[in-house]
C-alpha positions in Angstrom: 43.6 110.8 -71.4 44.8 110.7 -67.8 48.2 110.0 -66.2 47.5 106.3 -65.7 46.7 105.6 -69.3 49.5 107.9 -70.6 52.1 106.1 -68.4 51.0 102.8 -69.9 51.6 104.3 -73.3 55.1 105.3 -72.2 55.8 101.7 -71.2 54.8 100.6 -74.7 57.0 103.3 -76.2 60.0 102.1 -74.1 59.4 98.5 -74.9 59.5 99.3 -78.6 62.7 101.3 -78.1 64.7 98.7 -76.2 63.6 95.6 -78.0 63.9 96.8 -81.6 66.1 98.9 -83.8 64.7 101.1 -86.6 64.6 99.6 -90.1 67.1 102.2 -91.3 69.7 101.0 -88.8 69.1 97.3 -89.5 69.3 97.9 -93.3 72.6 99.8 -92.8 74.0 96.9 -90.8 73.0 94.4 -93.5 74.6 96.6 -96.2 77.8 96.9 -94.2 78.0 93.1 -93.8 78.0 92.7 -97.6 81.1 94.9 -97.9 83.1 93.5 -95.0 85.8 90.8 -94.8 85.6 87.7 -92.6 86.2 89.0 -89.0 84.1 92.1 -89.4 81.4 90.1 -91.3 81.2 87.7 -88.4 80.7 90.6 -85.9 77.9 92.1 -87.9 76.3 88.7 -88.4 76.3 88.3 -84.6 74.8 91.8 -84.1 72.0 91.0 -86.6 71.3 87.7 -84.9 71.1 89.5 -81.6 68.5 91.8 -83.1 66.5 88.8 -84.4 66.6 87.0 -81.0 65.3 90.1 -79.2 62.3 89.9 -81.5 60.3 92.7 -79.9 60.2 90.9 -76.5 63.6 91.1 -74.8 66.0 94.1 -74.6 68.5 94.1 -77.4 71.3 95.2 -75.0 71.5 94.5 -71.2 72.4 98.2 -70.8 69.0 99.8 -71.3 70.5 103.2 -70.6 69.5 106.4 -68.9 66.0 107.1 -70.1 65.9 110.3 -72.2 63.0 111.9 -74.0 62.6 114.6 -76.6 59.1 116.1 -76.3 57.9 118.4 -79.1 54.6 119.8 -77.8 52.1 122.0 -79.5 51.3 125.1 -77.6 47.6 124.2 -77.7 48.1 120.5 -76.8 45.3 119.8 -74.2 47.1 117.2 -72.2 50.4 119.1 -71.5 49.8 119.0 -67.7 50.3 115.2 -67.5 53.3 114.7 -69.8 56.1 115.0 -67.2 54.3 113.0 -64.5 53.2 110.4 -67.0 56.8 109.9 -68.4 58.2 109.5 -64.9 55.6 107.0 -63.8 55.9 105.2 -67.2 59.6 104.8 -66.6 59.0 103.3 -63.2 56.5 100.9 -64.6 58.7 100.0 -67.6 61.6 99.2 -65.3 59.6 96.5 -63.6 57.5 95.3 -66.5 59.8 95.0 -69.5 62.2 94.9 -67.5 64.8 97.7 -67.8 68.0 97.6 -65.9 68.0 100.1 -63.0 70.6 102.7 -64.1 69.9 105.8 -61.9 72.7 106.2 -59.4 73.0 109.0 -56.8 76.2 111.0 -57.5 77.1 111.3 -53.8 75.9 108.1 -52.2 76.1 105.8 -55.2 72.7 104.4 -54.2 70.6 103.1 -57.0 67.0 104.4 -57.0 65.9 101.0 -58.4 63.4 102.4 -60.9 65.4 104.6 -63.3 64.1 107.8 -61.8 65.9 110.4 -59.7 67.2 113.9 -59.9 66.7 115.1 -63.4 66.1 111.6 -64.7 64.4 110.6 -66.8 65.7 113.6 -68.6 63.2 115.5 -70.8 64.2 117.9 -73.6 61.2 120.2 -74.2 60.4 122.0 -77.4 57.2 124.1 -77.7 55.9 124.4 -81.3 52.7 125.6 -83.0 49.7 123.3 -83.0 47.8 121.0 -80.7 49.7 117.7 -81.1 52.6 116.2 -79.2 55.5 114.1 -80.4 57.6 112.1 -77.9 60.8 110.4 -78.8 62.4 107.9 -76.4 66.2 107.2 -76.5 67.4 104.5 -74.1 71.0 105.4 -74.5 73.7 103.1 -72.9 76.6 104.2 -70.9 79.4 102.7 -73.1 78.6 105.0 -76.0 77.7 107.9 -73.9 81.2 107.7 -72.2 82.6 108.5 -75.7 80.8 111.8 -76.0 82.7 115.0 -75.6 82.8 118.8 -76.0 85.6 120.9 -77.2 85.6 124.7 -77.3 87.8 125.2 -80.4 89.4 128.5 -81.4 87.5 130.0 -84.3 90.6 130.3 -86.3 90.8 126.5 -86.9 87.7 126.7 -89.0 85.7 123.8 -90.3 88.9 121.9 -91.2 89.8 122.1 -87.5 86.3 120.8 -86.6 86.7 117.8 -88.9 90.3 117.1 -87.6 88.9 117.1 -84.0 86.1 114.7 -84.8 88.2 112.2 -86.7 90.9 112.2 -84.0 88.3 111.8 -81.3 86.6 108.8 -83.0 90.0 107.2 -83.7 90.8 107.6 -80.0 87.4 106.1 -79.0 88.2 103.0 -81.1 86.1 100.0 -80.1 84.8 101.5 -76.8 81.4 102.7 -78.0 80.6 99.3 -79.7 80.9 100.3 -83.3 79.7 100.6 -85.9 78.3 103.8 -84.4 76.2 106.7 -85.3 77.9 110.0 -84.5 76.0 113.2 -83.7 77.8 116.5 -83.9 76.6 119.9 -82.8 78.6 122.9 -84.0 78.1 126.4 -82.7 75.9 128.0 -80.1 77.4 127.6 -76.6 78.7 124.6 -74.8 75.2 123.4 -73.7 73.7 124.1 -77.1 76.4 122.2 -79.0 75.8 119.1 -76.9 72.0 119.3 -77.2 72.3 119.6 -80.9 74.7 116.6 -81.0 72.2 114.5 -79.2 69.4 115.7 -81.4 71.5 114.8 -84.4 71.4 111.1 -83.6 67.6 111.1 -83.9 67.9 111.5 -87.6 67.6 108.2 -89.6 70.7 106.6 -90.9 71.3 107.8 -94.4 69.3 111.0 -94.1 71.5 114.0 -95.0 71.2 117.5 -93.7 69.1 119.8 -95.8 72.0 122.2 -95.9 74.3 121.2 -98.8 77.5 122.3 -97.1 76.6 120.4 -93.9 75.6 117.3 -95.9 79.0 117.4 -97.7 80.8 117.5 -94.4 78.7 114.6 -93.0 79.7 112.5 -96.0 83.4 113.5 -95.7 83.4 112.5 -92.0 81.8 109.1 -92.7 84.5 108.4 -95.3 87.4 109.5 -93.1 86.3 107.8 -89.9 85.8 104.6 -91.8 89.3 104.8 -93.1 90.6 104.4 -89.6 89.9 100.6 -90.0 88.6 100.3 -86.4 85.6 98.3 -87.7 82.8 96.5 -86.0 83.3 96.1 -82.3 86.8 97.5 -82.7 88.1 94.3 -84.3 89.0 95.8 -87.7 87.0 96.4 -90.8 85.6 99.0 -93.2 82.6 100.0 -91.2 83.5 102.0 -88.0 80.5 104.4 -88.4 77.1 103.8 -90.0 76.6 107.5 -90.3 77.5 111.0 -89.1 74.8 113.6 -88.5 75.6 117.3 -88.0 73.4 120.1 -86.6 74.6 123.7 -86.4 73.8 127.0 -84.7 75.1 130.5 -85.0 78.0 131.0 -82.7 79.7 133.8 -80.8 82.7 135.4 -82.7 85.1 134.2 -79.9 83.8 130.6 -79.7 83.6 127.5 -81.9 81.9 124.9 -79.7 81.8 121.3 -81.1 79.8 118.7 -79.3 80.1 115.0 -80.1 77.5 112.4 -79.0 78.2 108.8 -80.0 75.5 106.1 -80.3 76.4 102.4 -80.4 75.2 100.1 -83.2 72.1 99.5 -81.1 70.6 102.9 -82.2 67.5 102.5 -80.2 64.8 105.1 -80.6 61.0 105.1 -80.9 58.3 107.8 -81.3 54.7 108.3 -80.3 52.4 110.9 -81.6 49.4 112.1 -79.6 46.7 114.2 -81.2 44.4 116.7 -79.5 41.8 113.9 -78.8 44.4 111.8 -77.1 44.7 109.3 -79.9 48.2 107.7 -80.1 50.1 106.4 -83.1 53.6 104.8 -83.0 56.7 104.9 -85.2 60.2 103.3 -85.1 61.5 105.9 -87.6 
């Protein structure tokens, strides 16, 4: 495998990610529609029709986001030297070929790079693991939902009840801005940067998949119930389904700190994976 072929694989990965939503998300939207009343049902019906019309060819949403990748690479993976270069080149090609909306803007000049690349973008989260394979997850995350992400350094004395109160109040304040029904990722513990990274990792988990930690899983379920009680509903127009799911990841914390990161994903929970083995063979997955 060389950079040229790998960059073409990245184009395919991004096309999968921006033109489809995973089956777990689509199924959750369909189940929500069965429970909703007329206005909310109409919104969910329109969302599902949008998914159908995209039909693996056109982007589901015009905002194809800042291109973000989670790379889990085996320490013995033989093609590790081409991953960064191939991802960047793949993003350039994907911008032109799919096409993706150019979303990379210089902070000082406001000039658009035109190809979704620039300083620190596409952003790559690296994780080195045992083995000789590589797993790459693409998340084309739009600006509307990202704008509803936040970090709060809570005082440890508020405890987990304080964490839940903060999350519920924040999502009530977000209202219809992140295009609900949303998936909410929460990172608790670590430091400020760790909490936010955990929160973004949390949205990678399929809708309906609970944490392996029983206490965390219980908290996830409680937050789903409480946020849905706000009645914000699909697209903020009222209803029973404000979130499709809440996922929590935790890290040990400093005694003086209780960081809580929240990352919100819109109903278009776009994500796709590719797996590369030590021979360069690639397989694909939407889940």
